[in-house]
C-alpha positions as CSV (number, residue, x, y, z in Angstrom):
1,M,171.4,178.1,84.4
2,R,167.8,178.8,85.5
3,I,165.2,179.0,82.7
4,A,161.6,180.3,83.1
5,V,159.3,178.7,80.5
6,E,155.9,180.2,80.0
7,Q,152.9,177.9,80.5
8,P,151.6,175.6,78.9
9,Y,154.9,174.7,77.1
10,E,155.8,171.7,79.1
11,D,157.5,170.0,76.1
12,V,160.0,173.0,75.9
13,M,160.6,172.8,79.6
14,N,161.3,169.0,79.4
15,A,163.7,169.4,76.5
16,L,165.6,172.1,78.5
17,V,165.7,169.9,81.6
18,A,167.0,167.0,79.2
19,K,169.9,169.3,78.3
20,G,170.8,169.9,82.0
21,Y,169.0,173.2,82.5
22,E,166.9,174.0,85.7
23,A,163.6,174.9,84.0
24,K,160.4,176.0,85.7
25,M,157.0,177.0,84.3
26,F,155.5,180.3,85.0
27,N,152.1,182.0,84.4
28,T,152.2,185.2,82.4
29,D,150.6,187.2,85.2
30,E,153.1,186.2,88.0
31,D,156.2,188.1,88.9
32,V,159.1,186.2,87.4
33,T,162.5,186.9,89.1
34,G,165.6,184.9,89.8
35,Y,166.1,183.4,86.4
36,D,168.8,183.7,84.0
37,I,166.7,183.3,80.7
38,G,163.0,183.3,79.9
39,V,161.2,181.4,77.2
40,V,157.8,183.1,76.2
41,R,155.2,182.5,73.5
42,A,155.4,186.1,72.1
43,I,156.4,189.5,73.4
44,N,155.7,193.0,72.2
45,E,158.7,195.1,71.5
46,G,158.1,197.4,74.3
47,D,157.3,194.8,76.9
48,T,160.9,193.4,77.4
49,H,161.3,195.6,80.6
50,E,158.9,193.0,82.3
51,F,161.9,190.7,82.6
52,N,165.2,191.3,84.2
53,F,166.9,188.6,82.0
54,P,167.2,187.8,78.3
55,V,164.1,186.4,76.7
56,V,163.7,183.8,73.9
57,T,160.4,184.3,71.9
58,M,159.1,181.0,70.6
59,K,156.8,182.4,68.0
60,G,157.3,180.2,64.8
61,M,159.9,178.1,66.3
62,S,160.0,174.3,67.0
63,V,161.1,172.9,70.4
64,D,164.5,172.2,68.9
65,D,164.8,175.7,67.7
66,V,163.9,177.1,71.1
67,V,166.5,174.9,72.8
68,Q,169.1,176.1,70.4
69,A,168.2,179.7,70.9
70,V,168.4,179.2,74.8
71,E,171.8,177.6,74.4
72,K,173.1,180.5,72.4
73,K,171.9,182.9,75.1
74,A,173.3,180.8,77.8
75,N,176.8,180.7,76.1
76,L,176.7,184.5,75.9
77,L,175.9,184.8,79.6
78,Q,178.8,182.6,80.6
């Protein structure tokens, strides 16, 4: 499972790698393709079309909460 994590959230990326996911950082202005799930700081309701995969929005969540949300989405994709 390939996870795209918005910079600068290296702690989230490291937590996902520790769980066995392939996680990489991305900048908000780059084209992000080839991933299964994305983790972003926040997203406007109308902006979900920017990604061709499910997105976890981190706003108000701890690192553990984000990892749990990614795991739920990953289980739904399998």
